[in-house]
KOLLORO-222628 format. One record per atom (N, C-alpha, C): residue number from 1; residue in one letter; atom name; x, y negated, z negated. Coordinates in nm, 3 decimals, padded with zeros to 5 digits. Last residue first. Example, Ala and Ser with C-alpha at 12.3 -4.5 7.8 and 13.67 -1.06 7.14 Angstrom:
KOLLORO-222628
<pt seq="2" type="s" atom="N" x="01.285" y="00.225" z="-00.708"/>
<pt seq="2" type="s" atom="CA" x="01.367" y="00.106" z="-00.714"/>
<pt seq="2" type="s" atom="C" x="01.290" y="-00.003" z="-00.787"/>
<pt seq="1" type="a" atom="N" x="01.319" y="00.569" z="-00.780"/>
<pt seq="1" type="a" atom="CA" x="01.230" y="00.450" z="-00.780"/>
<pt seq="1" type="a" atom="C" x="01.320" y="00.330" z="-00.780"/>
//
This chain:
KOLLORO-222628
<pt seq="70" type="x" atom="N" x="09.227" y="-05.576" z="-08.051"/>
<pt seq="70" type="x" atom="CA" x="09.092" y="-05.558" z="-08.149"/>
<pt seq="70" type="x" atom="C" x="08.980" y="-05.577" z="-07.990"/>
<pt seq="69" type="x" atom="N" x="09.494" y="-05.381" z="-07.991"/>
<pt seq="69" type="x" atom="CA" x="09.447" y="-05.449" z="-08.041"/>
<pt seq="69" type="x" atom="C" x="09.269" y="-05.466" z="-08.035"/>
<pt seq="68" type="x" atom="N" x="09.779" y="-05.377" z="-08.315"/>
<pt seq="68" type="x" atom="CA" x="09.639" y="-05.321" z="-08.226"/>
<pt seq="68" type="x" atom="C" x="09.596" y="-05.431" z="-08.143"/>
<pt seq="67" type="x" atom="N" x="09.922" y="-05.499" z="-08.428"/>
<pt seq="67" type="x" atom="CA" x="09.986" y="-05.538" z="-08.306"/>
<pt seq="67" type="x" atom="C" x="09.880" y="-05.450" z="-08.212"/>
<pt seq="66" type="x" atom="N" x="09.848" y="-05.461" z="-08.749"/>
<pt seq="66" type="x" atom="CA" x="09.876" y="-05.605" z="-08.647"/>
<pt seq="66" type="x" atom="C" x="09.922" y="-05.608" z="-08.508"/>
<pt seq="65" type="x" atom="N" x="09.923" y="-05.193" z="-08.753"/>
<pt seq="65" type="x" atom="CA" x="09.809" y="-05.236" z="-08.722"/>
<pt seq="65" type="x" atom="C" x="09.765" y="-05.338" z="-08.699"/>
<pt seq="64" type="x" atom="N" x="10.202" y="-05.208" z="-08.728"/>
<pt seq="64" type="x" atom="CA" x="10.107" y="-05.147" z="-08.635"/>
<pt seq="64" type="x" atom="C" x="09.959" y="-05.189" z="-08.589"/>
<pt seq="63" type="x" atom="N" x="10.233" y="-05.336" z="-08.958"/>
<pt seq="63" type="x" atom="CA" x="10.276" y="-05.379" z="-08.834"/>
<pt seq="63" type="x" atom="C" x="10.242" y="-05.375" z="-08.728"/>
<pt seq="62" type="x" atom="N" x="10.124" y="-05.180" z="-09.175"/>
<pt seq="62" type="x" atom="CA" x="10.076" y="-05.297" z="-09.124"/>
<pt seq="62" type="x" atom="C" x="10.135" y="-05.351" z="-09.008"/>
<pt seq="61" type="x" atom="N" x="10.319" y="-04.954" z="-09.086"/>
<pt seq="61" type="x" atom="CA" x="10.113" y="-04.904" z="-09.054"/>
<pt seq="61" type="x" atom="C" x="10.090" y="-05.068" z="-09.047"/>
<pt seq="60" type="x" atom="N" x="10.587" y="-05.013" z="-09.179"/>
<pt seq="60" type="x" atom="CA" x="10.539" y="-04.963" z="-09.045"/>
<pt seq="60" type="x" atom="C" x="10.417" y="-05.005" z="-09.037"/>
<pt seq="59" type="x" atom="N" x="10.517" y="-05.044" z="-09.427"/>
<pt seq="59" type="x" atom="CA" x="10.560" y="-05.216" z="-09.377"/>
<pt seq="59" type="x" atom="C" x="10.511" y="-05.153" z="-09.200"/>
<pt seq="58" type="x" atom="N" x="10.430" y="-04.837" z="-09.535"/>
<pt seq="58" type="x" atom="CA" x="10.370" y="-04.954" z="-09.564"/>
<pt seq="58" type="x" atom="C" x="10.389" y="-05.048" z="-09.451"/>
<pt seq="57" type="x" atom="N" x="10.761" y="-04.691" z="-09.526"/>
<pt seq="57" type="x" atom="CA" x="10.632" y="-04.674" z="-09.386"/>
<pt seq="57" type="x" atom="C" x="10.470" y="-04.787" z="-09.431"/>
<pt seq="56" type="x" atom="N" x="10.891" y="-04.898" z="-09.661"/>
<pt seq="56" type="x" atom="CA" x="10.930" y="-04.886" z="-09.520"/>
<pt seq="56" type="x" atom="C" x="10.789" y="-04.838" z="-09.461"/>
<pt seq="55" type="x" atom="N" x="10.761" y="-04.824" z="-09.923"/>
<pt seq="55" type="x" atom="CA" x="10.785" y="-04.963" z="-09.874"/>
<pt seq="55" type="x" atom="C" x="10.754" y="-04.957" z="-09.743"/>
<pt seq="54" type="x" atom="N" x="10.875" y="-04.534" z="-09.932"/>
<pt seq="54" type="x" atom="CA" x="10.708" y="-04.554" z="-09.911"/>
<pt seq="54" type="x" atom="C" x="10.710" y="-04.701" z="-09.868"/>
<pt seq="53" type="x" atom="N" x="11.121" y="-04.585" z="-09.935"/>
<pt seq="53" type="x" atom="CA" x="11.085" y="-04.499" z="-09.796"/>
<pt seq="53" type="x" atom="C" x="10.898" y="-04.541" z="-09.795"/>
<pt seq="52" type="x" atom="N" x="11.212" y="-04.665" z="-10.170"/>
<pt seq="52" type="x" atom="CA" x="11.217" y="-04.762" z="-10.019"/>
<pt seq="52" type="x" atom="C" x="11.127" y="-04.704" z="-09.895"/>
<pt seq="51" type="x" atom="N" x="11.093" y="-04.556" z="-10.353"/>
<pt seq="51" type="x" atom="CA" x="11.036" y="-04.642" z="-10.326"/>
<pt seq="51" type="x" atom="C" x="11.062" y="-04.695" z="-10.228"/>
<pt seq="50" type="x" atom="N" x="11.290" y="-04.305" z="-10.258"/>
<pt seq="50" type="x" atom="CA" x="11.081" y="-04.290" z="-10.263"/>
<pt seq="50" type="x" atom="C" x="11.060" y="-04.367" z="-10.247"/>
<pt seq="49" type="x" atom="N" x="11.545" y="-04.434" z="-10.414"/>
<pt seq="49" type="x" atom="CA" x="11.502" y="-04.399" z="-10.228"/>
<pt seq="49" type="x" atom="C" x="11.381" y="-04.360" z="-10.211"/>
<pt seq="48" type="x" atom="N" x="11.459" y="-04.428" z="-10.657"/>
<pt seq="48" type="x" atom="CA" x="11.467" y="-04.550" z="-10.589"/>
<pt seq="48" type="x" atom="C" x="11.447" y="-04.516" z="-10.407"/>
<pt seq="47" type="x" atom="N" x="11.436" y="-04.195" z="-10.700"/>
<pt seq="47" type="x" atom="CA" x="11.299" y="-04.241" z="-10.742"/>
<pt seq="47" type="x" atom="C" x="11.330" y="-04.383" z="-10.649"/>
<pt seq="46" type="x" atom="N" x="11.689" y="-04.153" z="-10.685"/>
<pt seq="46" type="x" atom="CA" x="11.619" y="-04.033" z="-10.596"/>
<pt seq="46" type="x" atom="C" x="11.401" y="-04.127" z="-10.632"/>
<pt seq="45" type="x" atom="N" x="11.813" y="-04.268" z="-10.883"/>
<pt seq="45" type="x" atom="CA" x="11.822" y="-04.264" z="-10.700"/>
<pt seq="45" type="x" atom="C" x="11.710" y="-04.212" z="-10.646"/>
<pt seq="44" type="x" atom="N" x="11.707" y="-04.163" z="-11.098"/>
<pt seq="44" type="x" atom="CA" x="11.685" y="-04.309" z="-11.096"/>
<pt seq="44" type="x" atom="C" x="11.735" y="-04.308" z="-10.910"/>
<pt seq="43" type="x" atom="N" x="11.797" y="-03.947" z="-11.097"/>
<pt seq="43" type="x" atom="CA" x="11.674" y="-03.946" z="-11.118"/>
<pt seq="43" type="x" atom="C" x="11.643" y="-04.071" z="-11.067"/>
<pt seq="42" type="x" atom="N" x="12.077" y="-03.918" z="-11.139"/>
<pt seq="42" type="x" atom="CA" x="11.996" y="-03.853" z="-10.982"/>
<pt seq="42" type="x" atom="C" x="11.885" y="-03.898" z="-10.953"/>
<pt seq="41" type="x" atom="N" x="12.138" y="-03.999" z="-11.345"/>
<pt seq="41" type="x" atom="CA" x="12.158" y="-04.094" z="-11.274"/>
<pt seq="41" type="x" atom="C" x="12.075" y="-04.085" z="-11.110"/>
<pt seq="40" type="x" atom="N" x="11.996" y="-03.787" z="-11.501"/>
<pt seq="40" type="x" atom="CA" x="11.952" y="-03.965" z="-11.511"/>
<pt seq="40" type="x" atom="C" x="11.956" y="-04.012" z="-11.434"/>
<pt seq="39" type="x" atom="N" x="12.189" y="-03.595" z="-11.493"/>
<pt seq="39" type="x" atom="CA" x="12.041" y="-03.558" z="-11.426"/>
<pt seq="39" type="x" atom="C" x="11.956" y="-03.778" z="-11.373"/>
<pt seq="38" type="x" atom="N" x="12.409" y="-03.709" z="-11.614"/>
<pt seq="38" type="x" atom="CA" x="12.416" y="-03.693" z="-11.424"/>
<pt seq="38" type="x" atom="C" x="12.316" y="-03.724" z="-11.367"/>
<pt seq="37" type="x" atom="N" x="12.322" y="-03.714" z="-11.855"/>
<pt seq="37" type="x" atom="CA" x="12.328" y="-03.869" z="-11.795"/>
<pt seq="37" type="x" atom="C" x="12.345" y="-03.877" z="-11.652"/>
<pt seq="36" type="x" atom="N" x="12.285" y="-03.437" z="-11.868"/>
<pt seq="36" type="x" atom="CA" x="12.174" y="-03.541" z="-11.898"/>
<pt seq="36" type="x" atom="C" x="12.219" y="-03.675" z="-11.835"/>
<pt seq="35" type="x" atom="N" x="12.553" y="-03.385" z="-11.895"/>
<pt seq="35" type="x" atom="CA" x="12.455" y="-03.270" z="-11.774"/>
<pt seq="35" type="x" atom="C" x="12.299" y="-03.426" z="-11.792"/>
<pt seq="34" type="x" atom="N" x="12.677" y="-03.433" z="-12.121"/>
<pt seq="34" type="x" atom="CA" x="12.708" y="-03.596" z="-11.987"/>
<pt seq="34" type="x" atom="C" x="12.582" y="-03.474" z="-11.906"/>
<pt seq="33" type="x" atom="N" x="12.483" y="-03.378" z="-12.282"/>
<pt seq="33" type="x" atom="CA" x="12.497" y="-03.506" z="-12.285"/>
<pt seq="33" type="x" atom="C" x="12.503" y="-03.542" z="-12.187"/>
<pt seq="32" type="x" atom="N" x="12.597" y="-03.086" z="-12.258"/>
<pt seq="32" type="x" atom="CA" x="12.447" y="-03.112" z="-12.259"/>
<pt seq="32" type="x" atom="C" x="12.423" y="-03.271" z="-12.204"/>
<pt seq="31" type="x" atom="N" x="12.866" y="-03.167" z="-12.362"/>
<pt seq="31" type="x" atom="CA" x="12.847" y="-03.120" z="-12.207"/>
<pt seq="31" type="x" atom="C" x="12.721" y="-03.140" z="-12.211"/>
<pt seq="30" type="x" atom="N" x="12.843" y="-03.199" z="-12.604"/>
<pt seq="30" type="x" atom="CA" x="12.881" y="-03.308" z="-12.584"/>
<pt seq="30" type="x" atom="C" x="12.900" y="-03.279" z="-12.380"/>
<pt seq="29" type="x" atom="N" x="12.692" y="-02.990" z="-12.762"/>
<pt seq="29" type="x" atom="CA" x="12.603" y="-03.120" z="-12.715"/>
<pt seq="29" type="x" atom="C" x="12.677" y="-03.240" z="-12.615"/>
<pt seq="28" type="x" atom="N" x="12.855" y="-02.720" z="-12.721"/>
<pt seq="28" type="x" atom="CA" x="12.805" y="-02.795" z="-12.630"/>
<pt seq="28" type="x" atom="C" x="12.731" y="-02.868" z="-12.618"/>
<pt seq="27" type="x" atom="N" x="12.719" y="-02.648" z="-13.031"/>
<pt seq="27" type="x" atom="CA" x="12.884" y="-02.701" z="-12.984"/>
<pt seq="27" type="x" atom="C" x="12.886" y="-02.697" z="-12.825"/>
<pt seq="26" type="x" atom="N" x="12.491" y="-02.553" z="-13.032"/>
<pt seq="26" type="x" atom="CA" x="12.549" y="-02.713" z="-13.088"/>
<pt seq="26" type="x" atom="C" x="12.649" y="-02.711" z="-13.090"/>
<pt seq="25" type="x" atom="N" x="12.352" y="-02.331" z="-12.993"/>
<pt seq="25" type="x" atom="CA" x="12.417" y="-02.425" z="-12.912"/>
<pt seq="25" type="x" atom="C" x="12.481" y="-02.575" z="-12.925"/>
<pt seq="24" type="x" atom="N" x="12.246" y="-02.234" z="-13.263"/>
<pt seq="24" type="x" atom="CA" x="12.356" y="-02.108" z="-13.115"/>
<pt seq="24" type="x" atom="C" x="12.428" y="-02.276" z="-13.045"/>
<pt seq="23" type="x" atom="N" x="12.108" y="-02.454" z="-13.319"/>
<pt seq="23" type="x" atom="CA" x="12.210" y="-02.430" z="-13.396"/>
<pt seq="23" type="x" atom="C" x="12.328" y="-02.331" z="-13.320"/>
<pt seq="22" type="x" atom="N" x="11.890" y="-02.506" z="-13.089"/>
<pt seq="22" type="x" atom="CA" x="11.972" y="-02.593" z="-13.151"/>
<pt seq="22" type="x" atom="C" x="12.111" y="-02.557" z="-13.256"/>
<pt seq="21" type="x" atom="N" x="11.782" y="-02.262" z="-13.127"/>
<pt seq="21" type="x" atom="CA" x="11.859" y="-02.283" z="-12.999"/>
<pt seq="21" type="x" atom="C" x="11.958" y="-02.406" z="-13.033"/>
<pt seq="20" type="x" atom="N" x="11.715" y="-02.253" z="-13.418"/>
<pt seq="20" type="x" atom="CA" x="11.778" y="-02.183" z="-13.372"/>
<pt seq="20" type="x" atom="C" x="11.868" y="-02.166" z="-13.246"/>
<pt seq="19" type="x" atom="N" x="11.471" y="-02.465" z="-13.380"/>
<pt seq="19" type="x" atom="CA" x="11.616" y="-02.490" z="-13.463"/>
<pt seq="19" type="x" atom="C" x="11.733" y="-02.392" z="-13.405"/>
<pt seq="18" type="x" atom="N" x="11.329" y="-02.325" z="-13.174"/>
<pt seq="18" type="x" atom="CA" x="11.387" y="-02.459" z="-13.163"/>
<pt seq="18" type="x" atom="C" x="11.495" y="-02.457" z="-13.301"/>
<pt seq="17" type="x" atom="N" x="11.230" y="-02.094" z="-13.356"/>
<pt seq="17" type="x" atom="CA" x="11.280" y="-02.094" z="-13.190"/>
<pt seq="17" type="x" atom="C" x="11.365" y="-02.220" z="-13.189"/>
<pt seq="16" type="x" atom="N" x="11.112" y="-02.269" z="-13.558"/>
<pt seq="16" type="x" atom="CA" x="11.221" y="-02.155" z="-13.580"/>
<pt seq="16" type="x" atom="C" x="11.293" y="-02.110" z="-13.451"/>
<pt seq="15" type="x" atom="N" x="10.933" y="-02.388" z="-13.415"/>
<pt seq="15" type="x" atom="CA" x="10.985" y="-02.443" z="-13.519"/>
<pt seq="15" type="x" atom="C" x="11.149" y="-02.380" z="-13.533"/>
<pt seq="14" type="x" atom="N" x="10.719" y="-02.177" z="-13.301"/>
<pt seq="14" type="x" atom="CA" x="10.818" y="-02.240" z="-13.202"/>
<pt seq="14" type="x" atom="C" x="10.874" y="-02.321" z="-13.287"/>
<pt seq="13" type="x" atom="N" x="10.559" y="-02.049" z="-13.506"/>
<pt seq="13" type="x" atom="CA" x="10.621" y="-01.951" z="-13.434"/>
<pt seq="13" type="x" atom="C" x="10.761" y="-02.077" z="-13.301"/>
<pt seq="12" type="x" atom="N" x="10.442" y="-02.252" z="-13.656"/>
<pt seq="12" type="x" atom="CA" x="10.484" y="-02.186" z="-13.739"/>
<pt seq="12" type="x" atom="C" x="10.600" y="-02.064" z="-13.636"/>
<pt seq="11" type="x" atom="N" x="10.323" y="-02.425" z="-13.479"/>
<pt seq="11" type="x" atom="CA" x="10.447" y="-02.444" z="-13.483"/>
<pt seq="11" type="x" atom="C" x="10.519" y="-02.396" z="-13.573"/>
<pt seq="10" type="x" atom="N" x="10.127" y="-02.216" z="-13.369"/>
<pt seq="10" type="x" atom="CA" x="10.224" y="-02.254" z="-13.264"/>
<pt seq="10" type="x" atom="C" x="10.368" y="-02.341" z="-13.360"/>
<pt seq="9" type="x" atom="N" x="09.985" y="-02.240" z="-13.613"/>
<pt seq="9" type="x" atom="CA" x="10.026" y="-02.122" z="-13.566"/>
<pt seq="9" type="x" atom="C" x="10.156" y="-02.102" z="-13.437"/>
<pt seq="8" type="x" atom="N" x="09.908" y="-02.529" z="-13.582"/>
<pt seq="8" type="x" atom="CA" x="09.952" y="-02.434" z="-13.727"/>
<pt seq="8" type="x" atom="C" x="10.041" y="-02.337" z="-13.676"/>
<pt seq="7" type="x" atom="N" x="09.745" y="-02.469" z="-13.356"/>
<pt seq="7" type="x" atom="CA" x="09.825" y="-02.569" z="-13.381"/>
<pt seq="7" type="x" atom="C" x="09.937" y="-02.561" z="-13.488"/>
<pt seq="6" type="x" atom="N" x="09.552" y="-02.324" z="-13.476"/>
<pt seq="6" type="x" atom="CA" x="09.669" y="-02.279" z="-13.350"/>
<pt seq="6" type="x" atom="C" x="09.793" y="-02.335" z="-13.341"/>
<pt seq="5" type="x" atom="N" x="09.414" y="-02.456" z="-13.692"/>
<pt seq="5" type="x" atom="CA" x="09.486" y="-02.358" z="-13.714"/>
<pt seq="5" type="x" atom="C" x="09.569" y="-02.315" z="-13.614"/>
<pt seq="4" type="x" atom="N" x="09.279" y="-02.671" z="-13.571"/>
<pt seq="4" type="x" atom="CA" x="09.394" y="-02.674" z="-13.622"/>
<pt seq="4" type="x" atom="C" x="09.495" y="-02.532" z="-13.713"/>
<pt seq="3" type="x" atom="N" x="09.153" y="-02.579" z="-13.417"/>
<pt seq="3" type="x" atom="CA" x="09.247" y="-02.595" z="-13.314"/>
<pt seq="3" type="x" atom="C" x="09.354" y="-02.637" z="-13.442"/>
<pt seq="2" type="x" atom="N" x="08.937" y="-02.482" z="-13.606"/>
<pt seq="2" type="x" atom="CA" x="09.003" y="-02.380" z="-13.549"/>
<pt seq="2" type="x" atom="C" x="09.119" y="-02.460" z="-13.457"/>
<pt seq="1" type="x" atom="N" x="08.818" y="-02.727" z="-13.686"/>
<pt seq="1" type="x" atom="CA" x="08.894" y="-02.632" z="-13.762"/>
<pt seq="1" type="x" atom="C" x="08.979" y="-02.511" z="-13.700"/>
//
């Protein structure tokens, strides 16, 4: 029951703030959408680069272990 009270209080405080911010900055929705699209592209590029780096490191480790004399 206490969790429901805190959830309700959080909603009571945060909902007006979110709605107010949406109203205050509604004139710049297009700029925010363009920025979000650019950030999404950068995130995809960074993720791809990180995955390729991890794959390269794994390949190097595998080759080195295979070449190591037993």
